[in-house]
LUMFIFI-778245 format. One record per residue (C-alpha): residue in one letter; x, y, z. Coordinates in steps of 0.05 Angstrom, whole numbers, plus 5000, padded with zeros to 4 digits. Example, Ala and Ser with C-alpha at 12.3 -4.5 7.8 and 13.67 -1.06 7.14 Angstrom:
residues 2
a524649105156 s527349795143 
END
This chain:
residues 77
m504247154902 k508947684927 k509448044994 a510348794989 t512049385033 i510850095011 q514150645052 l510151295056 e512851985075 t508252065135 l501451885161 t498252415203 c491852105229 p488051455238 s483151645183 c489051655134 v490450925153 q483150745138 k483151105071 i489550755048 e487150065073 n480550135037 s483750364972 t489049814973 k483949264990 s479549474931 l485049334880 n484148694839 g490048254855 v491248474927 v489847954981 k484848345021 d486248005088 s493648155082 v493248915079 k496249255140 v497650005145 l502650135201 f501250835228 n507650925270 s512450705215 s508350985156 k508550315119 v503449935078 k504449175078 f500448705033 d500748074990 f498948124917 d498647724852 d503948024808 e500547734746 k494348174760 l497648824782 s504349134796 m507349514855 e506750144812 d499250034807 v498650014883 e503350614891 k499051004841 a492650834879 i495851114943 t498651744910 v491851894879 l489351944951 g494552484964 y500052095000 e507352094978 v510851424968 k518351354982 k519950924921 s527050794942 q524650445005 s518850054976 k519849324957 a516548684935 i519247974947 
END
């Protein structure tokens, strides 16, 4: 298991938070209870099984929704 943080460009409304949370939670390999989207800092935090999916998979799911990821500030440990 890894802990991850994805930095987004900006979040503009609470419904954006809900869309990102729902999309991230639906991915196979993400620990659903761990997903937190922080509106004020535009971050997505979650735990995931790196044998089932990669950070890039999660980033892609978020960008498909129309949000921009700051790859240089995203990390998994």
